[in-house]
N, C-alpha and C positions, 0 to 999 in steps of 0.2 A: 522352216517356221514357230518350232519347239524352241530353239537357242533365239528368236526375234523375240518372241512369247518371254522367254526366259529371262531375255537385255534388258528389256520395259520394265518388270517386274522389278527388274537389279537397281534398275534409274529411280524408279517411279519409288523407291525405298528408300536409295542414298538421297535423295529431292526433300521428302518429306519427314525423316531422322530425326535430321536440329527440330522441327515443330515437334516430333513426338515426346523428341528429352522436355520440351519446353511443357509440355502438356504433363507429364509426369512430375519435373520438380514442381510444376505450380501444386499438383496433389499433394504432397508431402509438404502439408501445413496442420496447424493447431492453433485453434481460436478459443480465447477466454472469455468471458463474461466481464464486461470493468462497468461500477458504475455510475463510471467521469470521464471525462475527455482528458486524457494524462498531462495536455499543457494547462486543463483548471485545477491539478491540488496535484502535491509534493510527493503524495501516497500512489495515488498512480502513477506518477511518472516511473518514482522508482522502481513498480512492478513491471515498466513496462519496458524499463533497461535492462533488468534482469532475466525476463518472460525472452526477449528475444536472445541474449548471448549463451542463456542457457539453451534454447530450442535450438538458436544455431548449432553448437558442439553436438548434439542429438541428428545432426542434418535435418530440419525442420522448421520452415518458416515461419514466426512466431505473428496471430495476427488476435487484432483483441473485435467486441464489438460491445457498444455501450447500451445497459438496459438500466433503469431502475432495480436498486437492488433487490428488492422480492425477485421482481420478473427475471432476474441474476438466476438466483438459487434457481427458480421450473426450470429454465435454459437450462442450465448447467444438469441440472437432475434429469432432463425428458433427455439428455442427448442430441438436443441442439443446436449447443457449442459443446468446445471438446472441456471444459472446465474454467473453473475459480482460483483468482490465484492466492485467495490471503483472511481464510477462516478459521475461527480457532478449534479448539482439540475435539470436542465434543462434535464438529459439525455435519456429522452423516452419522447421527446417530439419529436426525432428522430426516436429512436426503441420504435414503438407502442407497441407493447408485451410484454415491460419489462414493470414490478412494479417497484414503492419506495417501499424500507421498512422506512420508517419514525423515522428514527432513525440514524445520522452522524453516522457516528466510526473515525473519524480524520478529522483536519485538513492538507488542502495541502496548503505547504507555500514555497513561490522561493523565495530565502534570497541572499541578497548582502553581501561578503565578504572583509575586508579590514586590513591593516597594518593602513592606518592614519585613526588616533584619527577625523579629519577634515572632513570625507570620512562620511554622511548622508545621505540616497536616503528613501524614502518614496511614492512606487510605479512603473515604469516604466517612467511615463510622468519626474521624478525629475531627471534624466539621462540628458531628451534635454539640448545640447549648454552644454552642459559638457565637457572637454577636457580629461575626464577618458577614460584612458586603459581597457579595461574587455573582462574579460573570460570568458568560458564555455565548456563543455565536449560537444564531439561530441557525436550525440544519443540525444540528452537535447532536443526537439520541441520543449519544451515552448519557449526556451532563441532563436532561432533561428529564430523563428517567430517574435518574441517581438523586439528583442534587436536593427534591421536594422531598426526600423519603427524611434529609438529615439537615436542611435549611429551611429558614423558616422563609414564607412565599415573598411577604413583603423584604427582603433581603438577597432575591433575588432579579436578578438582569437578564432579560436577553436581548445581542446589544446586533448588529450588522456583520461587521470582519474584526478579525483580529488585531490588526490596524488601532481597529477603537479602543479595546480591549486592553491592547496597553496601554494608549494614552493617557485612558482612566486611569488605570494605576498612576502614571506619573502627576495624573492632576492631582492624587487623593479620592477621587471622585466613586473610588472602590477599592476594595481589600484585596481579593484574588482574581485572576482569570481563570479560569478553566481552559486546557486545549490540548490536542494533539503535540506529540514534543515535536513531531520534525518538524508542523508548523513555522512552529514558535522559535524553534532556534535558527529555522532561514530568516525571520523577520529580526533579530537579534543581533543578530551581525550584519543591519541594515548599517547607510551613516547614520540615520535618525533616533535609532537605538541602543545602539553598540554600545555609549557608554551610560546607557541611561538609570542604573542603580535593579531592575528587573533584578530578582531572583529567583532560582523554583525554590518554590516550598517544600515541596513534597510531590510524593506517587501520588493519584488516588487508586487507582487500579495499571495491571500491569499484563499481560501473557502470548504465551508465544500462539505466534500463526505459522499456518502451515496451507501450499497449495491444495486443491481438492482435482481428480480428474472424474468422468465421464469413467465405470466401470469396461467399458467396451478401449479404453482406455490403459485400460489395469497392468499389462506387461510392462509399458514401460514408468509407471512411478516408481520404480526400484533406480533406473537409468537416469531420470528424473533427480531421484533423491544423492545419487552418489554426485551428478554433474554440480549441482547445488552445494554440497560439503565440500565439491574440489574448488569452485569458484568464491565461497568463502575462505578457504584457507590462502587459494590466492592474493588474496585481499582487495577480489572487485568489486566485492557488496557494497564496505564500504570504501568503494573508490566511487562507485555510484550515489553513496548517500553526500559527498562531499560535490559531487555533480551536480545532483538535484540541489541542494541547498544551495549551494551558488546562484542557480535557474532561476531559483522564488526570491531571495534575497530581495529587499526593493532598490537597491541600489547594485547586485551582483556582486557582493562582496566578499562572500561564501562565506564559509564555516567551519574557527575554530574550536570548535565545540565535543568535539567526535575523539571514543577514546582508541587507544593503543591495542588492546586483545582483541584475541581470534573473532568475535563474531560482534558486528558491531548493533550497540544495544541501543536501537533507534526503533522507528515506527512506523508499522501504516493506520492511513485514515479511522478514524474507529468505523466508519459504513461498511467498508468492505467485510469489518470482521462479525459484528456482532446480531445480525440479521436475523432470526430464527426462523 
């Protein structure tokens, strides 16, 4: 009888071991808060690609949940999600339960685009006392906050899409269009704008952005930093930038305006990183 019970237990164990293994693997996941579906914006798509590979190397399945930016902060700080993909260096001073991963993944850049080669800017303050007409896209919060401090209200226009902003430059209906660099690089390499003459007139703001993890995952922060450094050294992040800008260029024409240095000097969108 004892042998019978033993063999029945062994049979049961062998039958259900694959299922138990699947359950164990399913629990090895890491979820970050995103403010937009990756299919909707190149910055979030870039984050998805980077962290999917990074956590794969750490033996975890990467997942994301989409929330408004402010709620993302609260969800991460409370531990209801495991972290956030890209916030500025001071972010942890406000959200005390979050641990910064000490490896910046990309550079956030706000760029001014123009047609006139005589237009040159360097920082928001360089727009003070200029007659330039300046456009930005509805919902681009940093431009909404900064431009009224340096540009006259009558010279600021809010437009529905980056495509319209670039078309207005070509038609001489505006002087400067402000947006994040990764979005515009992709569009400028599309068939419509490839030979348009639109130039980068200067950088208005830039900063490194970092991953943040809930403190319950503090132990893997050094491991994630190491993996991100490895991916950068291998050119993996640069490869993802090419991929994203190819996906989001209007005709799939890709992007040739990427640097050859070790760290890609590109961006994630402003609203990932600048919400207190």
